[in-house]
GUMISE-65346 format. One line per field, with one value per residue (C-alpha): residue number from 1; x negated, y, z negated. Coordinates in nm, 2 decimals, padded with zeros to 4 digits. Layout:
# residues N
pos	[NUM; ...];
xx	[X; ...];
yy	[Y; ...];
zz	[Z; ...];
# end
This chain:
# residues 229
pos	[1; 2; 3; 4; 5; 6; 7; 8; 9; 10; 11; 12; 13; 14; 15; 16; 17; 18; 19; 20; 21; 22; 23; 24; 25; 26; 27; 28; 29; 30; 31; 32; 33; 34; 35; 36; 37; 38; 39; 40; 41; 42; 43; 44; 45; 46; 47; 48; 49; 50; 51; 52; 53; 54; 55; 56; 57; 58; 59; 60; 61; 62; 63; 64; 65; 66; 67; 68; 69; 70; 71; 72; 73; 74; 75; 76; 77; 78; 79; 80; 81; 82; 83; 84; 85; 86; 87; 88; 89; 90; 91; 92; 93; 94; 95; 96; 97; 98; 99; 100; 101; 102; 103; 104; 105; 106; 107; 108; 109; 110; 111; 112; 113; 114; 115; 116; 117; 118; 119; 120; 121; 122; 123; 124; 125; 126; 127; 128; 129; 130; 131; 132; 133; 134; 135; 136; 137; 138; 139; 140; 141; 142; 143; 144; 145; 146; 147; 148; 149; 150; 151; 152; 153; 154; 155; 156; 157; 158; 159; 160; 161; 162; 163; 164; 165; 166; 167; 168; 169; 170; 171; 172; 173; 174; 175; 176; 177; 178; 179; 180; 181; 182; 183; 184; 185; 186; 187; 188; 189; 190; 191; 192; 193; 194; 195; 196; 197; 198; 199; 200; 201; 202; 203; 204; 205; 206; 207; 208; 209; 210; 211; 212; 213; 214; 215; 216; 217; 218; 219; 220; 221; 222; 223; 224; 225; 226; 227; 228; 229];
xx	[00.00; -00.13; -00.23; -00.15; -00.39; -00.55; -00.39; -00.64; -00.56; -00.58; -00.31; 00.06; 00.36; 00.40; 00.07; 00.26; 00.56; 00.37; 00.16; 00.48; 00.64; 00.31; 00.34; 00.64; 00.57; 00.26; 00.44; 00.72; 00.93; 01.32; 01.64; 01.66; 01.33; 01.19; 00.87; 00.62; 00.70; 00.68; 00.38; 00.22; 00.26; 00.10; -00.20; -00.27; -00.25; -00.43; -00.14; 00.04; 00.41; 00.56; 00.40; 00.51; 00.89; 00.91; 00.81; 01.02; 01.34; 01.26; 01.24; 01.53; 01.77; 01.71; 01.79; 01.40; 01.43; 01.69; 01.62; 01.84; 01.80; 01.70; 01.63; 01.37; 01.25; 01.41; 01.38; 01.70; 01.87; 01.74; 02.04; 02.05; 02.32; 02.15; 01.87; 02.12; 02.20; 01.84; 01.79; 02.12; 02.05; 01.73; 01.83; 02.11; 01.88; 01.66; 01.82; 01.51; 01.47; 01.83; 01.76; 01.47; 01.68; 01.95; 01.65; 01.56; 01.94; 01.94; 01.61; 01.70; 02.05; 01.91; 01.67; 01.94; 02.09; 01.84; 01.91; 02.27; 02.28; 02.08; 02.29; 02.61; 02.87; 03.22; 03.35; 03.16; 03.31; 03.67; 03.59; 03.42; 03.72; 03.97; 03.77; 03.79; 04.19; 04.21; 03.98; 04.21; 04.50; 04.41; 04.64; 04.45; 04.12; 04.03; 04.14; 03.93; 03.63; 03.67; 03.66; 03.37; 03.16; 03.27; 03.21; 02.86; 02.76; 02.96; 02.75; 02.42; 02.59; 02.57; 02.21; 02.24; 01.95; 02.01; 01.74; 01.90; 02.22; 02.06; 01.96; 02.24; 02.44; 02.17; 02.22; 02.63; 02.60; 02.40; 02.57; 02.91; 02.85; 02.62; 02.78; 03.12; 03.42; 03.56; 03.86; 04.17; 04.06; 03.79; 03.93; 04.03; 03.66; 03.51; 03.72; 03.63; 03.28; 03.27; 03.47; 03.21; 02.91; 03.12; 03.17; 02.82; 02.68; 02.94; 02.79; 02.47; 02.36; 02.07; 01.98; 02.34; 02.41; 02.12; 02.19; 02.57; 02.42; 02.21; 02.49; 02.70; 02.48; 02.38; 02.72; 02.79; 02.45; 02.56; 02.92; 02.79; 02.56; 02.21; 02.05; 02.14; 01.89];
yy	[-00.01; 00.35; 00.58; 00.88; 01.15; 01.42; 01.75; 02.04; 02.19; 02.56; 02.43; 02.53; 02.33; 02.34; 02.11; 01.87; 01.84; 01.75; 01.49; 01.34; 01.37; 01.19; 00.93; 00.85; 00.79; 00.64; 00.33; 00.35; 00.42; 00.40; 00.60; 00.44; 00.29; 00.43; 00.64; 00.60; 00.76; 01.14; 01.06; 00.88; 01.10; 01.37; 01.16; 01.01; 01.40; 01.54; 01.82; 01.92; 01.76; 02.11; 02.20; 01.85; 01.88; 02.21; 02.02; 01.74; 01.96; 02.16; 01.79; 01.70; 02.02; 01.91; 01.54; 01.40; 01.28; 01.20; 01.24; 01.02; 01.12; 00.83; 00.62; 00.73; 00.93; 00.76; 00.83; 01.02; 01.08; 01.41; 01.65; 01.86; 02.04; 02.16; 02.26; 02.46; 02.67; 02.78; 02.86; 03.03; 03.28; 03.34; 03.41; 03.63; 03.87; 03.85; 03.95; 03.88; 03.54; 03.48; 03.56; 03.32; 03.01; 03.14; 03.10; 02.77; 02.65; 02.74; 02.58; 02.25; 02.24; 02.36; 02.08; 01.81; 01.87; 01.60; 01.35; 01.40; 01.40; 01.08; 00.89; 01.02; 00.72; 00.71; 00.72; 01.00; 01.21; 01.12; 01.23; 01.55; 01.63; 01.65; 01.85; 02.08; 02.04; 02.14; 02.45; 02.56; 02.52; 02.56; 02.83; 02.95; 03.05; 02.77; 02.53; 02.70; 02.71; 02.31; 02.22; 02.47; 02.30; 01.97; 02.03; 02.10; 01.80; 01.60; 01.75; 01.65; 01.30; 01.21; 01.19; 00.86; 01.01; 01.01; 01.22; 01.45; 01.40; 01.47; 01.82; 01.90; 01.87; 02.07; 02.38; 02.28; 02.37; 02.66; 02.84; 02.76; 02.93; 03.18; 03.34; 03.54; 03.35; 03.42; 03.66; 03.50; 03.76; 03.54; 03.20; 03.16; 03.27; 03.07; 02.76; 02.78; 02.83; 02.48; 02.37; 02.47; 02.27; 01.97; 01.98; 02.07; 01.75; 01.51; 01.63; 01.59; 01.92; 01.98; 02.32; 02.43; 02.28; 02.39; 02.74; 02.75; 02.66; 02.96; 03.19; 03.07; 03.08; 03.37; 03.54; 03.41; 03.57; 03.93; 03.84; 03.81; 04.12; 03.92; 04.05; 04.38; 04.32];
zz	[00.01; 00.08; -00.20; -00.27; -00.23; -00.50; -00.50; -00.60; -00.93; -00.69; -00.46; -00.47; -00.52; -00.11; -00.08; -00.33; -00.15; 00.15; -00.01; -00.15; 00.21; 00.32; 00.13; 00.21; 00.55; 00.50; 00.31; 00.50; 00.23; 00.35; 00.17; -00.17; -00.20; -00.57; -00.58; -00.90; -01.20; -01.23; -01.50; -01.25; -00.96; -01.19; -01.27; -00.94; -00.76; -01.06; -01.10; -01.42; -01.44; -01.49; -01.12; -00.98; -01.12; -00.89; -00.60; -00.65; -00.70; -00.40; -00.22; -00.38; -00.26; 00.10; 00.04; 00.08; -00.26; -00.49; -00.89; -01.13; -01.45; -01.62; -01.37; -01.18; -00.83; -00.52; -00.12; -00.01; 00.34; 00.47; 00.37; 00.68; 00.55; 00.29; 00.51; 00.72; 00.42; 00.38; 00.72; 00.77; 00.45; 00.64; 01.00; 00.89; 00.69; 00.99; 01.31; 01.54; 01.41; 01.48; 01.81; 01.89; 01.75; 02.00; 02.26; 02.14; 02.15; 02.52; 02.59; 02.41; 02.58; 02.92; 02.91; 02.78; 03.12; 03.34; 03.11; 03.08; 03.47; 03.47; 03.18; 03.18; 03.25; 03.30; 02.94; 02.89; 03.11; 02.99; 02.68; 02.77; 03.04; 02.78; 02.56; 02.85; 02.86; 02.51; 02.54; 02.81; 02.62; 02.28; 02.09; 01.82; 01.76; 01.53; 01.80; 02.06; 01.85; 01.74; 02.10; 02.19; 01.93; 02.04; 02.39; 02.31; 02.12; 02.38; 02.65; 02.47; 02.35; 02.73; 02.73; 02.54; 02.32; 01.97; 01.87; 02.07; 01.93; 01.56; 01.68; 01.88; 01.53; 01.37; 01.62; 01.60; 01.22; 01.23; 01.42; 01.33; 01.01; 01.15; 01.43; 01.47; 01.62; 01.92; 02.03; 02.20; 02.47; 02.58; 02.59; 02.94; 03.06; 02.80; 02.91; 03.27; 03.16; 03.02; 03.33; 03.55; 03.37; 03.34; 03.72; 03.81; 03.62; 03.74; 04.07; 04.00; 04.11; 03.86; 03.91; 03.92; 03.57; 03.45; 03.57; 03.44; 03.10; 03.09; 03.18; 02.97; 02.65; 02.74; 02.77; 02.42; 02.29; 02.45; 02.28; 01.97; 02.05; 01.97; 02.28; 02.11; 01.82];
# end
């Protein structure tokens, strides 16, 4: 079994966190597996239990660890929603960083188009076309936004790449929390934009599909004034 490395006394809690994450990865620990005791971890890394607890609490806050009172420290399932809360707060306080994330989403979705065209099957198109129909017939802002979010997740799901699907959920949760909702006057244009993207993917017109995704995300960025920051 790989050993957990010693931490020099002049390092910070973040470096202890990195050591613990490396230890988990090197030993191929899965969710639910127990780590050494707090006392043993502190001894092996050469740090005080006070600063170790600070690092453990930070790792537990995002679900990397689970601290069970009186029962030990366990590997957790990474809590993406908890991480999202931290990121949302950070990006909402810094409009420039928020715009960077919007650009990252654009690059991500445009990049996913190629795999979506190559891997999408008939069932994928049935699902996403149903979402398009619900978008076109939405009567409320809540209904429209829900189906808008479903569309983008389903578009990436058409790649049949589970990692891309996870990343799509990340972007979805962030923008659901951070961006203002649309208003009813933009429903028709937004629904049409989604329908045209699907048609391009179905026709395997890669360049057109990429251009339409770019156009759609830029339009939405303009709608919420991200480009004015």
